[in-house]
DOPAVO-370755 format. One line per 2 residues: number of its first residue (from 1); their letters; for each residue x, y, z of N, C-alpha, C, O, CB. Coordinates in steps of 0.02 Angstrom, whole numbers, always signed. Each point is the difference from the previous one (the first is absolute). Glycine has a CB too. Example, Ala and Ser with C-alpha at 12.3 -4.5 7.8 and 13.67 -1.06 7.14 Angstrom:
2
1	as	+660:-284:+390:-45:+59:+0:+45:+60:+0:+52:-1:+33:-147:-58:+29  +77:+112:-98:+42:+59:+3:-39:+55:+37:+25:+55:+8:+34:-87:-116
This chain:
243
1	ms	-939:-1599:-128:+13:+37:+54:-56:+39:+22:+0:+53:-31:+108:-52:-2  -153:-4:+72:-38:+44:+21:+5:+71:+24:+46:+15:+39:-70:-111:-30
3	ap	-7:+127:-23:+2:+89:+11:+1:+10:+66:-31:-42:+33:-36:+79:-126  +95:+7:+120:+22:+23:+64:-61:+36:+22:-39:+25:-40:+165:-15:+17
5	tp	-134:-8:+86:-72:+16:+44:+6:+68:+5:+47:+29:+27:-62:-131:+50  -38:+132:-106:+26:+93:-14:-29:+18:+77:-33:-32:+41:+6:+75:-203
7	ry	+52:+15:+161:-5:+29:+77:-67:+56:-11:-29:+25:+49:+184:-35:-8  -176:+24:-112:-59:+41:-2:-46:-40:-26:+17:-54:-25:+33:+156:+14
9	kr	-130:-75:+14:-42:-28:-37:-10:+43:-61:+0:-29:-54:-47:-28:+152  +39:+125:-96:-5:+50:-62:+55:+44:-9:+25:+31:+47:-138:-32:-34
11	vl	+130:+6:-65:+55:+65:+7:-6:+39:-71:-18:-25:-53:+116:-43:+138  -78:+133:-71:-8:+41:-56:+75:+14:-14:+38:+21:+43:-161:+29:-16
13	ik	+139:-64:-91:+65:+10:-38:-4:+69:-33:-40:+19:-43:+55:-148:+20  +46:+171:+56:-2:+59:-49:+61:+8:-55:+55:+12:+25:-118:+47:+74
15	ls	+60:-65:-170:+48:+9:-43:+16:+69:-34:-45:+32:-29:+18:-144:+20  +76:+129:+13:+0:+60:-29:+3:-15:-67:-7:-60:-12:+54:+119:+101
17	ge	-35:-10:-155:-17:-5:-44:+77:-22:-30:+5:-42:-45:-124:+118:+57  +174:-44:+15:+58:-5:-14:+36:-81:+13:+54:-14:-25:-62:+150:+48
19	al	-30:-182:+19:+18:-61:+21:-12:-42:-61:+31:-52:-9:-57:+72:+133  -23:+5:-171:-25:-53:-61:+50:+25:-51:+1:-27:-55:-141:+9:+76
21	mg	+190:+76:-6:+45:+11:-67:+62:-41:-7:+34:+1:-52:-71:+113:+55  +50:-148:+48:+58:-56:+1:+68:+54:-12:+2:+56:+27:-80:-179:-90
23	pa	+133:+96:+18:+54:+50:-32:-7:+53:-39:+38:+47:-11:+7:-126:+16  -105:+63:-27:-34:+59:-61:-12:+71:+49:-5:+3:+61:-81:-106:-152
25	ef	+84:+157:+42:-4:+61:+15:-60:+28:+18:-11:+43:+42:+93:-42:-103  -140:-44:+6:-51:+32:-8:-54:-64:-22:+20:-47:-35:+49:+172:+5
27	gl	-144:-119:+58:-34:-58:-10:+17:-67:+26:+42:-6:+45:-62:+68:-129  -10:-112:+58:-2:-54:+39:+59:-49:-33:+22:+7:-57:-157:+12:+92
29	dp	+152:-62:+5:+55:-54:-10:-47:-78:-1:-27:-24:+50:+138:+107:+25  -113:-101:-120:-56:-67:+26:+45:-46:+29:-30:-34:+42:-62:+35:-136
31	pt	+158:-19:+89:+39:-50:+58:-16:+27:+75:-20:-32:+48:+130:+7:-134  -96:+89:+82:-29:+21:+82:-62:-6:+14:-20:-28:+52:+89:+104:-46
33	va	-98:-56:-42:-76:-19:+16:-37:-55:+4:-57:+0:+21:+61:+76:-57  +41:-144:+9:-14:-67:-9:+12:-23:+64:-40:-38:+28:+67:+28:-145
35	ri	+23:+28:+141:+35:-16:+60:-29:+23:+70:-3:-33:+52:+97:+38:-129  -115:+59:+65:-58:+32:+75:-57:-45:+4:-20:-33:+49:+34:+168:-64
37	ca	-39:-131:-47:-66:-55:-13:-2:-64:+30:-41:-21:+41:+37:+64:-143  +64:-76:+73:+8:-44:+33:+25:-12:+91:+4:-54:+29:+4:+46:-163
39	ei	+1:+59:+157:+6:-1:+73:-66:+16:+30:-12:-14:+59:+130:+46:-63  -163:-3:-36:-59:+27:+18:-47:-75:-3:-43:-7:+43:+66:+150:-94
41	rd	-17:-181:+14:-22:-71:-17:+25:-28:+65:-40:-25:+40:+48:+16:-178  +36:+10:+147:+35:-51:+69:-32:+22:+51:-22:-37:+44:+138:+20:-74
43	vr	-122:+93:+29:-44:+5:+75:-70:-3:+4:-31:+2:+53:+111:+64:-22  -107:-71:-95:-76:-44:+4:-2:-58:+17:-41:-22:+40:+6:+72:-115
45	dm	+84:-89:+44:-6:-72:+18:+26:-22:+56:+4:-61:+5:-4:+45:-104  +26:+63:+161:+11:-6:+70:-68:+3:+28:-4:-16:+59:+118:+68:-57
47	gv	-188:-31:-42:-41:-8:+22:-32:+74:+37:-51:+2:+35:+100:-129:-41  +1:+196:-16:-25:+65:+23:-30:+36:-61:+23:-12:-56:+64:+20:+151
49	ev	-133:+32:-86:-50:+26:-21:+50:+75:-10:+27:+33:+45:-148:-116:+17  +123:+98:-147:+60:+46:-16:-42:+63:-49:-41:-12:-44:+156:-101:+45
51	av	-91:+180:+21:-24:+44:-16:+68:+44:-20:+53:-9:+31:-170:-16:+36  +109:+74:-122:+58:+22:-32:-33:+72:-30:-53:+9:-30:+119:-140:+1
53	vv	-12:+176:+49:-17:+76:-25:+65:+16:-24:+47:+6:+39:-141:+37:+45  +102:-35:-152:+39:+10:-54:+12:+87:-8:-48:+39:-1:-2:-163:-55
55	gg	+106:+141:+51:+6:+84:-24:+9:-2:-79:-8:-46:-40:+76:+94:+156  -53:+8:-124:+13:+8:-94:+68:+33:-14:+16:+14:-58:-149:+11:+28
57	gn	+176:-10:+88:+68:+42:-17:+40:-21:-62:+42:+35:-27:-31:-20:+149  -28:-70:-139:+33:-39:-71:-25:+35:-66:+28:+6:-54:-31:-129:+113
59	if	-51:+141:-40:-29:+14:-59:-19:+91:+5:+16:+36:-47:-67:-183:+32  +28:+168:+57:-8:+72:+10:+4:+29:+74:-44:-21:+37:-26:+8:-140
61	rg	+119:+60:+134:+2:+33:+54:-52:+53:-7:+6:+37:-49:+111:-67:+69  -172:+42:+25:-51:+44:-19:+30:+76:+23:-10:+42:-44:-94:-141:+58
63	lr	+132:+118:+35:+25:+58:+33:+50:+29:-36:+0:+58:-20:-28:-99:+119  +93:-20:-111:+67:+29:-37:-8:+4:-75:+29:+46:-30:+44:-98:+119
65	qs	-109:+7:-123:-8:+5:-82:-58:+43:-12:+1:+35:-51:+44:-154:+24  -97:+123:+66:-51:+54:-26:+39:+78:+7:-1:+45:-42:-116:-127:+87
67	ga	+150:+82:+18:+16:+64:-7:+64:+26:-44:+1:+59:-18:-59:-66:+124  +98:-28:-120:+43:+4:-72:-41:-2:-68:+20:+31:-49:+72:-93:+112
69	ag	-136:+33:-63:-39:+14:-63:-64:+48:+2:-42:+4:-45:+83:-119:+17  -41:+151:+86:-60:+59:+1:-56:-27:+4:-50:+35:-9:+98:+38:-54
71	vh	-54:-139:+78:-62:-5:+36:-25:-1:+61:+29:-19:+51:-22:-16:-123  -77:+59:+66:-27:-5:+66:+8:-51:+61:+16:-58:-14:-79:+108:-61
73	rv	+56:-38:+126:+22:-49:+59:-60:-47:+3:+20:-58:+1:+54:+145:+74  -126:-82:-74:-39:-29:-1:-10:-37:-70:-8:-61:+5:-23:+133:+89
75	tg	+31:-49:-152:+17:-44:-51:+44:-46:-3:-18:-58:-12:-14:+128:-26  +113:-49:+51:+46:-54:+17:-18:-65:+50:+14:-59:-11:+57:+159:-11
77	dt	-102:-74:+74:-15:-51:+51:-35:-34:-45:+34:-31:-41:-37:+84:+154  -49:-56:-117:-52:-37:-51:+33:-49:-52:-16:-58:-10:-58:+162:+19
79	mg	+124:-67:-43:+36:-39:-55:+57:-58:+43:+19:-51:-28:-30:+172:-72  +31:-104:+164:+34:-42:+44:-43:-49:+22:+23:-57:+7:+49:+139:+24
81	ml	-132:-72:-17:-64:-57:+30:-6:-34:-76:-12:-60:-1:-78:+138:+113  +98:-47:-170:-30:-63:-47:+65:-34:-17:-4:-56:-26:-106:+113:-35
83	at	+167:-33:+72:+67:-34:-11:-3:-85:+62:+13:-59:-12:+66:+219:-21  -98:-135:+79:-30:-67:+55:-43:-62:-48:+10:-60:+7:-38:+162:+111
85	vi	-6:-83:-152:-41:-49:-27:+27:-32:-40:-9:-61:-1:-69:+111:+15  +118:-19:-57:+47:-30:-48:+44:-57:+34:+2:-59:-19:+1:+173:-44
87	na	+32:-86:+117:+35:-66:+52:-47:-55:+25:+13:-60:-10:+63:+146:+59  -121:-67:-22:-46:-45:+21:-30:-48:-52:-8:-59:+13:-12:+143:+69
89	la	+3:-53:-146:-12:-52:-44:+71:-43:-25:-5:-57:-24:-104:+134:-11  +150:-54:+40:+68:-43:-25:+3:-51:+57:+8:-59:-12:+70:+159:-52
91	lq	-85:-76:+131:+0:-75:+49:-59:-34:+3:+4:-56:+26:+71:+98:+47  -123:-24:-89:-66:-39:-15:+29:-53:-59:+10:-60:+10:-109:+171:+19
93	dt	+108:-83:-81:+33:-46:-56:+40:-42:+23:-13:-57:-19:+8:+129:-54  +58:-67:+112:+47:-53:+17:-10:-50:+48:+22:-58:+0:+40:+134:-30
95	le	-109:-39:+84:-24:-51:+35:-43:-58:-18:+0:-56:+25:+17:+140:+31  -57:-58:-106:-38:-47:-20:+26:-41:-48:-34:-48:-19:-44:+112:+49
97	rl	+139:-51:-56:+43:-43:-36:+27:-53:+53:+4:-58:-21:+29:+153:-67  -15:-84:+152:+1:-46:+53:-44:-47:+22:+21:-49:+31:+31:+124:-11
99	sv	-122:-65:-33:-72:-34:-1:+2:+35:+103:+0:-34:+51:-3:-125:-181  +3:+220:+124:-20:+39:+61:-54:+41:-28:+9:+37:-48:+105:-34:+112
101	ft	-181:-12:-27:-62:+30:-19:+7:+82:+21:+17:+13:+58:-88:-136:-41  +60:+163:-52:+20:+76:+34:-56:+38:-42:-31:-14:-51:+181:+10:+78
103	rv	-149:+56:+17:-54:+56:-26:+45:+68:+33:+40:+13:+45:-184:-94:-38  +111:+112:-60:+31:+97:-7:-65:+32:+17:-51:-21:-29:+146:+28:-87
105	tt	-99:+40:+158:-41:+27:+30:+29:+79:-10:+57:+13:+19:-95:-125:+60  -2:+160:-108:+26:+69:-5:-41:+37:+39:-58:-16:+10:+102:+8:-116
107	ai	-12:+69:+134:-31:+54:+35:-44:+42:-51:-51:+29:+18:+150:-28:+66  -72:-2:-153:-18:+38:-48:-56:-37:-34:+25:-50:-26:+86:+106:+20
109	rm	-178:-51:-6:-26:-35:-39:+11:-15:-69:-10:+45:-42:-44:-15:+117  +78:-102:-98:+0:-9:-77:-11:-68:+1:+49:-36:+7:+29:+126:-51
111	ea	-141:-118:+38:-29:-61:+6:+31:-50:-62:+6:-60:+11:-119:+122:+48  +130:-38:-116:+17:-27:-50:+70:-24:+6:+19:-49:-32:-101:+112:-23
113	va	+124:-26:+101:+67:-44:+22:-22:-17:+54:-14:-55:-25:+110:+104:-20  -118:-56:+111:+13:-25:+54:-59:+8:+41:-49:+24:-28:+163:-7:+11
115	ep	-122:-36:+97:-62:+11:+30:+1:+71:+31:+56:+21:+12:-72:-147:+8  -32:+162:-6:+5:+49:+40:+13:-32:+92:-20:-53:+24:-63:+129:-134
117	yi	+114:-32:+136:+18:-4:+69:-50:+0:+42:-28:+54:+11:+118:-8:-34  -117:-114:+63:-65:-5:+38:+39:-41:+44:+38:-43:-22:-150:+53:-59
119	rr	+104:+1:+145:+45:-4:+60:-31:-85:+16:+41:-46:+3:-26:+205:+52  -81:-170:-46:-28:-73:+6:+23:-43:-54:+15:-59:+14:-114:+101:+38
121	ra	+104:-18:-115:+33:-59:-48:+60:-3:+2:+25:-56:+5:-96:+62:-76  +116:+52:+69:+66:-29:+28:+14:-42:+55:+46:-40:-1:-26:+127:-39
123	ir	-62:-81:+92:+30:-56:+51:-37:-61:-27:+28:-54:+7:-8:+129:+109  -88:-71:-152:-18:-86:-4:+66:-34:-46:+23:-56:+13:-180:+73:-19
125	hl	+184:+26:-49:+41:-22:-48:+53:-17:+46:+24:-55:-13:-60:+121:-90  +62:-36:+152:+68:-22:+39:-40:-65:+34:+40:-46:+1:+41:+180:+31
127	ek	-131:-152:-10:-18:-53:+43:-16:-45:-64:-19:-56:+16:-29:+116:+106  +52:-51:-183:+7:-59:-43:+54:-16:-35:+7:-36:-49:-101:+51:+43
129	rr	+135:+19:+41:+78:-25:-2:+27:+39:-70:+59:-9:-17:-76:-128:+79  -23:+177:-99:+32:+45:-47:+37:+54:+33:-13:+29:+53:-72:-55:-132
131	vv	+157:+40:+21:+29:+61:+26:-34:+61:-26:-28:+6:-55:+135:-63:+64  -103:+93:+30:-58:+75:-4:+63:+56:-16:+41:+17:+43:-160:-46:+74
133	if	+120:+48:-174:+43:+71:-25:-49:+69:-4:-46:+14:-39:+130:-97:-44  -55:+120:+140:-45:+73:-6:+47:+33:-29:+60:+3:+13:-135:+6:+86
135	aa	+32:+23:-155:+36:+60:-44:-22:+70:-9:-60:+14:+5:+86:-103:-61  +3:+119:+47:-14:+68:-27:-14:+51:+79:-43:+41:+14:-21:-99:-154
137	gt	+121:+30:+177:+13:+43:+63:-83:-13:+40:-36:-50:+5:+142:+163:-72  -115:-46:+90:-44:+18:+42:-57:+33:-43:-49:+22:+30:+137:-10:+66
139	gh	-86:-8:-173:-45:+28:-52:+8:+76:+19:-28:+37:-39:-62:-144:+24  +126:+139:+72:+7:+78:-2:+71:+24:+1:+46:-29:+29:-154:+38:+29
141	pf	+112:+47:-90:+70:+30:-9:+36:+30:+54:-32:+46:+26:-5:-27:-125  +85:-28:+121:+38:+46:+65:+1:-70:+32:+32:+13:+50:-84:+135:-30
143	ft	+43:-197:-17:+14:-69:+54:+46:-58:-55:-6:-10:-61:-138:+22:+149  +186:-41:-43:+46:-36:-37:-20:-71:+15:-37:-13:+47:+131:+101:-45
145	td	-70:-133:-41:-9:-55:+8:+16:-51:+52:-22:-58:+7:+22:+98:-98  +51:+2:+135:-4:-19:+65:-50:+12:+59:+1:-32:+53:+97:+38:-95
147	ta	-148:+48:+25:-49:+4:+33:-60:-40:-12:-40:-26:+39:+90:+119:-26  -47:-91:-94:-47:-69:-20:+17:-62:+37:-51:-27:+22:+42:+67:-138
149	aa	+52:-64:+128:+33:-65:+18:-39:-3:+95:-39:-38:+29:+187:+51:-134  -124:+27:+117:-21:+18:+84:-87:+9:-12:-33:-32:+41:+165:+116:+9
151	lr	-162:-54:-90:-63:+0:+7:-17:-60:-15:-20:-22:+53:+7:+127:-70  +6:-153:-30:-4:-52:-24:+8:-40:+42:-50:-31:+17:+71:+63:-103
153	as	+41:-48:+121:+3:-42:+49:-46:+6:+57:-27:-50:+23:+131:+45:-60  -117:+70:+62:-56:+5:+58:-59:-6:-23:-45:-2:+43:+101:+68:+17
155	ei	-71:-70:-114:-60:-21:-36:-25:-72:+19:-49:-15:+33:+89:+89:-127  +16:-123:+57:-5:-58:-8:+5:-37:+91:-36:-44:+22:+90:+63:-174
157	ea	-11:+10:+180:+11:-4:+71:+60:-59:-25:-6:-60:+8:-130:+95:+76  +179:-7:-108:+84:-43:-16:+17:+6:+61:-14:+43:+41:+66:-13:-157
159	di	-12:-93:+121:+43:-1:+67:+50:+26:-1:+25:+16:+54:-58:-96:-27  +74:+97:-100:+52:+39:+7:+19:+10:-75:-5:-39:-48:+40:-2:+171
161	il	-8:+114:-118:+34:+16:-78:+64:-20:-18:+42:+31:+33:-100:+60:-30  +83:-131:-42:+65:-3:-12:+24:+49:-67:-17:-9:-59:+9:-116:+117
163	ka	+50:+176:-33:+26:+31:-52:+65:+4:-27:+51:+18:+29:-129:+25:+6  +71:-65:-99:+61:-38:-45:+45:+51:-23:-25:+30:-48:-48:-124:+1
165	tr	+119:+112:+61:+32:+49:-24:+85:-26:-32:+11:-59:-14:-99:+138:+107  +144:-22:-102:+56:-31:-33:+60:-10:+63:+59:-16:-10:-94:+79:-121
167	vd	+7:-52:+193:+57:-3:+32:-26:-36:+66:-60:+7:+12:+122:+100:-69  -31:-138:+91:-5:-38:+69:-36:+24:+66:+19:-8:+58:+83:-26:-104
169	gv	-166:+71:+21:-21:+53:+72:+10:+60:-3:+23:+28:-49:+0:-97:+115  -39:+97:-11:-3:+59:+6:+82:+26:+60:+15:-21:+56:-183:+7:-87
171	ft	+205:+71:-18:+47:+29:+30:-2:+48:+24:-38:+40:-28:+76:-83:-19  -7:+64:+101:+5:+76:+29:+20:+60:-68:-17:+59:+1:+70:-119:+134
173	ad	-9:+24:-194:+4:+41:-34:+4:-22:-78:+29:-55:-3:+14:+111:+106  -62:-33:-166:+14:-41:-59:+60:-45:-9:+49:+31:-21:-106:+56:-20
175	pe	+65:-145:+50:+56:-37:+6:+22:+9:-79:+60:-10:-12:-95:-79:+122  +5:+102:-150:+45:+8:-66:+50:+61:-17:+44:+11:-42:-141:-71:+3
177	ld	+62:+102:+104:+42:+72:-5:+45:+10:+56:+54:+29:-6:-147:+28:-51  +61:-93:+133:+60:+10:+34:+16:-65:+35:-35:-46:+21:+15:+170:-9
179	ah	+102:-109:-15:+18:-91:+26:+0:+2:+66:+31:-46:+25:+48:+6:-111  -108:+85:+131:+3:-10:+57:-84:-15:+29:-20:-3:+59:+144:+78:-60
181	at	-156:-82:-54:-82:-14:+27:+2:-74:+23:+36:-47:-15:-106:+131:-77  +17:-76:+137:-9:-56:+63:-57:-47:-15:-51:+34:-4:+89:+51:+95
183	kl	-49:-138:-99:-63:-41:-1:-39:+8:+56:+35:-1:+51:+15:-77:-113  -105:+85:+71:-55:-3:+46:-33:-75:-7:-23:-24:-51:+1:+160:+41
185	dh	+27:-169:+77:-32:-72:-12:-71:+15:+22:-42:-43:-15:+150:-40:+41  -128:+135:+6:-66:+17:+39:-12:+84:+15:+30:+37:+39:-14:-163:+24
187	vt	-72:+141:-107:-20:+75:+30:-62:+7:+0:-35:-37:-35:+122:+91:+0  -116:+4:+79:-62:+4:+3:-21:+64:-55:+33:+42:-30:-31:-97:+162
189	yr	-64:+41:-128:-30:+55:-56:+7:+77:+35:+3:+52:-32:-104:-147:-21  +101:+87:+123:+10:+67:+5:+70:+18:-13:+3:+54:-29:-94:-48:+103
191	ev	+144:-31:-63:+80:+3:-22:+15:+11:-78:+51:+28:-20:-29:-111:+118  -81:+53:-144:+9:+15:-62:-17:+61:-23:+25:+32:-46:-35:-133:+36
193	lr	-55:+122:+64:-20:+61:-29:+39:+50:+35:+1:+52:-33:-115:-90:+3  +144:+42:+78:+36:+46:+51:+72:+6:-49:+17:+54:-24:-78:-100:+165
195	qd	+86:+5:-146:+64:-5:-44:+8:-4:-87:+51:-10:-34:-30:-48:+146  -89:+68:-131:-3:-3:-72:+29:-56:-41:+26:+8:-55:-27:+104:+74
197	lk	-4:-166:+9:+37:-66:-32:-33:-29:-56:-60:-13:+7:+100:-15:+100  -13:+15:-157:-33:-4:-74:-14:-71:+10:+39:-46:-14:+27:+138:-71
199	vm	-133:-99:+113:-34:-59:-7:-65:+0:-49:-9:-36:-50:+56:+17:+167  -89:+67:-91:-72:-7:-16:+15:+93:-8:+51:+23:+25:-133:-161:+54
201	da	+32:+183:-116:-13:+54:+2:-57:+7:+62:-43:-44:+4:+85:+56:-134  -43:+42:+176:-31:+22:+67:-65:-10:+3:-33:-12:+51:+107:+90:-37
203	ta	-96:-73:-78:-86:-21:+3:-16:-75:+16:-43:-20:+39:+18:+108:-136  +80:-137:+51:-4:-64:+10:+20:-21:+56:-32:-44:+30:+39:+36:-127
205	ts	+49:+35:+122:+18:-31:+93:-45:+22:+27:-27:-44:+33:+140:+45:-9  -144:+60:-18:-52:-5:+66:-62:-25:-18:-41:+0:+47:+88:+95:+6
207	lc	-71:-121:-115:-61:-38:-10:+23:-74:+24:-44:-37:+20:-8:+115:-126  +118:-102:+105:+12:-60:+29:+7:-10:+58:-5:-56:+25:+38:+42:-103
209	re	-17:+74:+115:+13:+18:+62:-63:-9:+34:-2:-32:+52:+93:+107:-82  -157:-42:-3:-57:+6:+24:-44:-76:+5:-34:-17:+48:+48:+146:-95
211	sn	-4:-162:-7:-17:-69:-14:+39:-41:+46:-27:-51:+21:+2:+72:-138  +81:-7:+135:+42:-58:+27:+26:-62:-47:+9:-59:+15:-75:+89:+85
213	ip	+73:+3:-158:+27:-51:-52:+88:+4:+4:+28:+54:-7:-148:-34:-82  +151:-72:+99:+88:+2:+0:+9:+0:-70:-41:-27:-36:+78:-44:+144
215	iv	+16:+101:-132:+31:-7:-35:+67:-40:-17:+46:+8:+40:-116:+72:-25  +81:-119:-64:+88:-15:-4:+23:+32:-76:-25:-6:-56:+25:-128:+134
217	vf	+42:+159:-61:+56:+28:-72:+59:-53:-12:+41:-19:+42:-52:+158:-10  +6:-157:-95:+46:-54:-10:+31:+2:-67:-21:+38:-44:-43:-105:+121
219	dl	+122:+18:-87:+23:+26:-77:-27:-58:-45:+26:-55:+7:+95:+122:+26  -176:-59:-82:-16:-36:-41:+37:-33:-43:-16:-55:-24:-53:+111:+45
221	tt	+135:-17:-39:+48:-11:-54:+38:-79:+25:+32:-31:-43:-10:+183:+14  -27:-178:+90:+26:-63:+15:-45:-42:-3:-49:+0:+38:+124:+37:+22
223	pg	-61:-91:-118:-51:-62:-7:-26:-23:+74:+34:-14:+49:+33:-32:-162  -130:+46:+108:-10:-57:+55:-38:+46:+79:-34:-21:+47:+168:-66:-106
225	nl	-111:+145:+43:+4:+40:+62:-96:+24:+28:-18:+16:+57:+171:+40:-111  -195:-64:-11:-76:+4:+29:-21:-48:+33:-27:+14:+54:+0:+39:-132
227	pr	+31:-122:+58:-22:-58:+34:+17:-3:+72:-37:-15:+46:+45:-37:-150  +74:+72:+106:+35:-7:+67:-44:+52:+49:-11:-12:+59:+145:-17:-115
229	vv	-157:+88:+23:-11:+43:+52:-67:-9:+22:-17:+5:+59:+96:+71:-99  -114:-91:-7:-64:-46:+26:-21:-52:+53:-49:-6:+37:+58:+28:-132
231	ag	+44:-56:+84:+33:-62:+50:+21:+21:+75:+20:-37:+44:+33:-16:-155  -62:+118:+112:+52:+25:+49:+69:+18:+24:+19:+20:+55:-92:-57:-55
233	er	+103:+26:-52:+79:+3:+7:+6:+72:+1:-25:+41:-39:+67:-151:-23  +13:+123:+139:-3:+68:-11:+62:+38:-63:+61:-3:+4:-112:-6:+138
235	ig	+20:+36:-185:+34:+33:-63:-41:+86:+1:-59:+17:+4:+80:-160:-91  +32:+173:+82:-18:+62:-29:-8:+45:+80:+36:-8:+49:-107:-46:-184
237	tl	+29:+90:+130:-26:+40:+49:-67:+3:+28:-40:+13:-45:+117:+36:-3  -108:-58:+110:-51:-7:+20:-34:+69:+31:+21:+24:+53:+21:-144:-45
239	vs	-104:+152:-50:-11:+67:+34:-55:-20:+25:-43:-22:-37:+93:+108:-28  -63:-82:+141:-70:-1:+46:+1:+57:+50:+42:+45:+4:-52:-175:-7
241	sg	-46:+120:+42:-1:+24:+58:+27:+12:+56:-10:+48:+36:-40:-71:-82  +92:-29:+56:+55:-9:+46:+36:-62:+18:+3:-47:-40:-58:+130:+74
243	g	+77:-85:+17:+26:-76:+24:+55:-35:-68:+25:-55:+7:-165:+31:+72
C-alpha cells in the first residue's frame, strides 16, 4: 500500500521527555521509544523532511529538581539540557536500527558525541532525507525546549511544529483535573497568550507567531496519529494566526 500524500514538506516534531517514558515513572521505555521511532520512519517514508526537538523531563527537570536539591538554576538547566542529549541518542539508535539515517546536533558543543548545531548543515541533512534531532535545547539556561523547538523551526523554515502530547489537543482547562474542560479545534497565537493556554511557553508562542509557523497539538499515545497529522487529518488542535 502506498504512503498517503503529505500535507507538509518539512516538519519539526516536538517530543517531551515524558513521551518516552511510556508506562514507566522515569527514564526510557524501549517499546514506547520503538513505536514513536517507527511513526517517525513512516513520516520520513512519506517523503517528508523530519526534524525533532526532544525534552529531558523523563531524566531531569531543571527548575523543579535543581531547586529541591539546592542546585543553582543555571546549573540545573544545564543538567536538563544534557538530559535531552541522552534522549536524542536513544532516538538516534532506535531510528538507525529501523534503517533511518539520523543526525544528532547539539547546541552545547560535544563533538565526540554529536555534531555541533550549524543551520546550513542541518538543512542539508534534511534535504538528504536524514532525520535531524536537535538536542541540548537552545544551549542557554532559562529557555525551555519548547522555545528551542520554535527557534529551530524558524531557522530551518519548517512548515509546521507538531507538538506531541498525552492529550488530544488544547483544552480550556486541564482535562485530567477538570471534567468540564472543552477541547478547542483551533486557537490563535493571540488567544493562547491572552488566556495562558497550555500549548507552549509565551516565548515559544511569540516566536511562532512572529515566524508564522503553525502548531498542531495532538495525542502521541494513539498509535498512527503522527502520520495522520502529517497527511492533513484534523487531529488535535491547530494553533495559527487566524482563520
